[in-house]
C-alpha positions as CSV (number, residue, x, y, z in Angstrom):
1,X,48.2,52.8,72.5
2,X,44.6,51.7,74.8
3,X,45.8,49.6,78.3
4,X,44.0,46.4,77.9
5,X,46.2,45.2,74.5
6,X,49.6,46.7,76.5
7,X,48.1,44.2,78.7
8,X,47.9,41.2,77.0
9,X,51.4,42.4,75.4
10,X,52.8,42.0,78.0
11,X,51.4,39.2,79.0
12,X,52.2,37.3,75.3
13,X,56.0,38.4,75.8
14,X,55.7,37.4,79.6
15,X,54.6,34.0,78.2
16,X,57.5,33.6,75.6
17,X,59.9,34.8,78.1
18,X,58.7,31.8,80.6
19,X,58.3,29.3,77.4
20,X,62.3,30.0,76.2
21,X,63.0,30.4,79.7
22,X,61.3,26.1,79.8
23,X,63.3,25.3,76.4
24,X,67.0,27.2,77.9
25,X,66.1,25.2,80.8
26,X,66.0,22.0,78.3
27,X,68.4,23.0,76.3
28,X,70.9,22.4,79.1
29,X,69.4,19.5,79.9
30,X,70.8,18.7,77.0
31,X,73.6,19.2,77.3
32,X,74.6,18.2,80.0
33,X,72.5,14.9,78.9
34,X,76.2,15.4,75.7
35,X,78.6,16.2,78.1
36,X,77.3,13.0,79.6
37,X,77.8,10.2,76.4
38,X,81.2,12.3,75.1
39,X,82.4,11.6,78.9
40,X,81.4,7.9,78.2
41,X,82.6,7.3,75.2
42,X,86.5,8.9,76.1
43,X,85.7,6.1,79.0
44,X,85.3,3.1,76.3
45,X,87.9,4.4,73.8
46,X,90.7,4.5,76.9
47,X,89.3,0.7,78.1
48,X,89.2,-1.2,74.6
49,X,92.2,0.9,72.8
50,X,93.9,-2.4,74.7
51,X,91.8,-5.3,72.9
52,X,94.3,-6.2,69.8
53,X,96.9,-5.7,71.7
54,X,94.8,-8.7,74.7
55,X,93.9,-10.1,71.2
56,X,97.6,-10.6,70.0
57,X,98.4,-11.6,73.9
58,X,96.1,-15.0,74.0
59,X,96.8,-15.5,70.4
60,X,100.3,-15.6,71.3
61,X,99.5,-18.2,74.6
62,X,97.2,-19.8,72.1
63,X,100.3,-20.8,70.4
64,X,102.6,-21.7,73.0
65,X,99.6,-24.4,74.6
66,X,99.0,-25.6,71.1
67,X,102.9,-26.0,71.1
68,X,103.3,-27.6,74.6
69,X,100.4,-29.9,74.1
70,X,102.0,-30.9,71.0
71,X,105.0,-31.7,73.6
72,X,103.4,-33.5,75.4
73,X,101.9,-36.0,73.5
74,X,104.6,-36.5,72.2
75,X,106.8,-37.3,75.3
76,X,104.1,-39.4,76.9
77,X,104.5,-41.9,73.8
78,X,107.9,-42.0,74.2
79,X,106.7,-42.6,77.8
80,X,104.5,-45.1,76.8
81,X,107.0,-47.1,74.0
82,X,109.5,-47.7,76.8
83,X,106.9,-48.4,79.7
84,X,105.8,-51.3,77.3
85,X,109.1,-51.4,75.9
86,X,110.3,-52.6,79.8
87,X,107.6,-54.4,80.9
88,X,108.3,-56.6,77.9
89,X,112.4,-56.6,79.9
90,X,110.8,-58.1,82.5
91,X,107.9,-60.6,81.4
92,X,111.5,-62.2,78.9
93,X,113.8,-61.8,83.1
94,X,110.4,-63.5,84.1
95,X,109.8,-66.5,82.0
96,X,113.7,-66.5,82.5
97,X,113.6,-67.1,86.0
98,X,111.0,-69.1,85.8
99,X,112.4,-71.7,83.7
100,X,115.8,-71.6,85.9
101,X,114.1,-72.1,89.0
102,X,112.3,-75.4,86.9
103,X,116.0,-76.6,85.6
104,X,117.1,-75.9,89.7
105,X,113.7,-77.4,90.5
106,X,115.1,-80.9,88.2
107,X,118.1,-80.9,88.5
108,X,117.8,-81.2,92.3
109,X,115.3,-83.9,91.9
110,X,118.6,-85.5,89.7
C-alpha cells in the first residue's frame, strides 16, 4: 500500500481511538452518576424503613389523645355539675341567712 493510504488509515484509526476514549469517559461519568444514584436510593430506603413504625406510633398517640380528651370532657362536665350544685346550695344558704337576719330584726323590734 502506498504511504498516503496508510496515512489515511492511521488517521482514521487515531480518530476512532479518540472517539473510543471519549465514549470511555462518558461511560465512566454515567457509571459514577449511577453509583451516586444507587447510594442515594440506599439512603432513602434506610431512612424510610421506619415510616410504618412512625405511623403506628402516631396512630397510638392519636388514640390516647382522643381517650384523654374524652376523659377530660367528662371530668369537666362533672366539675361543672358539682360547681352548679354548690352554687345552688350557697344561694339557698344565703336566702336562709337573709330570712334569719330579717326574723332577728323583727324579733328585736318587738
